[in-house]
N, C-alpha and C positions, 0 to 999 in steps of 0.2 A: 555768551551764554544765551540759551533760548529765552524768548519772552515768556512772561507769565501766562498761564492758561489753566482753565478748570474744566477740562474735557472729561476727567475721570469722575463718574457719578458717585453719589452716596451709596448706590446699590453695589457698584464695583468695589468701593472702599470697604464696605461691610463684608463682601465676599472674600476679599484679601485678608482681612483680619480673622475671619472665621477659618480660613485655610491655615493660617499660622497657629491659631489656638487649637484646632483639631489635630494638627500634626504632632502635638505633644513635645515639640522641640522649642528650645529657647530662641527668641528672636535675636538675642545678643550673642548667640553661639558660644564660643569658648571664652569670651570676654565677660567681665561683670558689666552690668548695665550702665553705670557711669562711664566706664572706659569706652564702651560701644558708642554711646550718645556723644561722648567727647570727640569722636572722630568726625562727627557731622555738625554738631552745634557747639557754640561757645557757652558752656554751662555756667561759667562765672558771670555772664551777661544776662542770664535769664533769672527771673525772680524766684524766690522760694515760696512754697505754699505752707511752710512751717516757720513760724515766727522765731524759732530758735536758730534758724540758719539764714545767712544773708543771700544765698543764691541757690540755683537749682542743683548744683553739684552737691551741696550739703544735704538738702532734704532727700535727694535720690539715694545718696549713700546711706542715710539713716533708715529710710523706709524700705530699701530693697537689698541692702547688703548687711547692715547691722541687724535689722529686723525684717527679713525678707518676706514675711507674711503680712506685713502692714497693708500693702497694696496688692491688688490682683495682678496676675502675670501679664495681662494685656493692658495695664494701666496707661502705657505710653500712647496708645492710639486714641484715647479719649482726653488726654491732657492737652488743653488748648495751647500750651506753650510750644508744642512741637508741630502743630499744624497738619497732622497726618489725616484727619478726617475732614477738615474744612479748608485747608490751605491750598496753595497752588500745586498743580500736578508735579512740578519738579521736586517739591519738598518730599512728597511721598515716593516718587521714583528713585530719588537719591537714597532714601532710607532702605527701600527694597533692594537696590543694587548693593548697598553696603552689607546687607545681611548675607549676601553671597560671596563677599570678599574672602580670599583664602586665609587672611589673617584672622578673620572672624569664624569661618566655618571650614574645617579641614576634612570633613567627611564628604566625599564626592557624591555619595548616595543622597545625603541630606540636601546638598546643593541642587542636584538634579530634580529632586522632589519639589523643592521650593520653586525652582525655575519654571517647571511645567505648570504648577498651580498659579504662579504669578502671571505668566504669559497667557494662559487660558482666560484669566479674568481681564487682564489689561487689553487684550486684542479687541474686545468688544467696544472699547473706547478709543481705539486707534494707537496703542502703544505696544512696545515690546522691550524686554531686557535682552541684551546680546553681549557676546564676548568682544569688548572693544579693545582689549589689550591682554598681554600675557606676561606672567612673571614666574620664573622657575617652573614652567610647564603648566601653571594654573591660570585659569581665566580671571580677568578683571572685568566686571560687568558695568556697562553703561546702559543708556536707554535711548530710544529713538521713536519717531513717529512712523507708523506703518505706511502712511501715504508719501513718505520720503523715498528717494531713490534707493532701491534694494532694502527697503524697510521691512519686508516680509518675505517669506518663502514663496516662490512661484506656485501658482495654483495648477492643479491637474484636474480638469473637468471630467470626472468619471461618470457622474450620474446622467449626463446628457448623451452618452455614447451607446453604441450597439452592444453593450455588455449586459448579458443576462444577470450576472452576479458580480458587481464590481468590488465586493467586499475584500477579496483577496488582494487586489491592488491597493485599496484604501488602507489595509492593514500595513502593507509595506510602506506606504507614504507616511502613515502615522509614526512608524518606527524611525523613519529617516528624520522627520522633523523633531521627534523627541530626542534623538541622539546627535543632532547637528553640533551642539556644544558639549553636551555631557558625555558623549561616546562617539566621536567622529569615525573611528574604524568600523563600528557596527553600522553607522549611517551609510558609509560607502558600500559596505556589503549589501545592505538593504536596497540601495540604488540598483546594483547589479541584479538582485533578486526580482525587483519590480519589473525591470526590462525583460528579464528572462520569462517571468510569468506572463507578461503581456503578449510576447511573441508566441508562447505556447497556447495561450487562449485563442489567438487568431488562427493559428494552424489547426488546432483541434476543432474549431467551429467549421472549418472548411475541409475536414478530413484529410489533411496533408500529413503524411507520415514524417517522422524525424526520429533520430536516434536519442535514446534517453541520456546518452553521454554527450550530446551536442552542446557546444559552448555558445555563448551569446553571438559572436560573429556568424557562426554557421546557421543559427536560428534566424538571424537577420536576413541572410541571403535567401532563405526559403520564403520569409515574409515578403521580401522585395520582389521575388518572382511572382508570388501569389497576387500581390497588389499592383503589379506592373510598375513598380517604382522606377525601374530602369528605363521605362518607356515614357516617363513623365516629360512633357514638353509644352511649350507655349505655342499654340497654333499661329501660323503665318509669321513667325519670327524666329529665324535661324539663330540669331545672336542670343535671344532670350532663352531659346531651347538649350543652347550650349551652356549658358549660365546656370540654367536649371540642373543640367547634368553635373556641373561642378559642385553645386550645392548638395546634390545627392551623394556625390563621392565624398564630400566632407562629412555628410551624415554617417556614411559607413565608417569613416575614420573615427568619428565621435564614438560610435558603438564599440569599435575595437579599443579605443583609448579608455573608455569607461571600464571595460573588462580588465584592462591592464592596470588601471588605477586601483581597482578593487584588489587585484592580486598583490600589488606592491604595497598598498597602504591599508588594506582592509584586514579582516580577521580570518580569511579563508586559508585553507591548506596548513593549518597548525604551525604558524611561524614560530621560530625559536627565539625571536627577539620581540620586544615591545614595539608596537606600531608607532611610527612617527607622525601619523595622520593628525592634522589639526582641524579646527572648525572650518577654516577657509578651503581645505581640501574637500571636506564633506559638502560644503555649499557648492563648490565647483561640480562635484558629482551630481548633486541634486539638480542644479541648473541644466546640466547636460541631459539628465534623465527626463526632466519635464519637456525639454525641447524635442527630444527624440520621440517620446511617448505621444505628445500632442500631434506631431506631424504624422506618425503612423496611424493614430486613431482617426485623425481628420481624413486621411486618405482612405482608410477602411470604410468609413461612413459614406464617403462620396461614391466609392465603388459599389457599395450595397444599394444606395439610393438610385444610382444610374442603371441598375440591373446587370452591371458587368460582373458581379460576383454574388453568389448566394451562400447562405450559411445554413447548416443543419441545426437541429436541436442540440442543446448542450447535453453532454453525457452525464 
């Protein structure tokens, strides 16, 4: 079990509580509050705040089940017995992950809403919730540090690039991240769309014509010709040049595979069956997308800065 830590600040904790309160959804989901809390805490070992009852199980039942308006809906977050506002990070993270458990919450829209709100807040303090396991096709959530291996989604540095308006690519990237767990097929399709948009932007800026029906591999071939990717070599090193060529051929294969993955597991072409795509497939697509996009953007920038390539004004 991870060692105790208190990296999650009071500001983040308050933001998390506010997001739960403002959602209008119950933090205990389809369970009553004693049943939910009993999944995490030994309520019989916690003291009662009501002298009529010997433990927390009794007073919670009395004031939130028998008389549900005795306490405010968000009472649990300020109750020191549960350590959510001032305890170790793990206490709060386990509580949030349990809120997303399929036994607790059956509505996938609710789960996605909470997951996004939680991760938006937690990321500032270096944590994220993620699908650590699966049961009957539903995600079981755990938590991890973002500075751990594969702890976060790879970054795609758009603002530093020769992109007049990177918003269209950023929108694709936002959709991918939002759907990695909650909607893997849509995330995979957005990966393909991001790559396709990037290639078209580069070709448009250089006035290179392409068919509106061109697929991703065809667009890549035009981008490769424009950026002289096929001529990429390491000066004065034949072996290194050959290795570079193999890497480039692998890059082409990655582009083709990304497109095929989208067709096989994504939501394009009006499939007649439910997609079998899982979060790991979507993460694979995202990793491939960022690798390809970073390489192409880096090369485009180098060609422009060296004067080997010029671009016109955006249309």
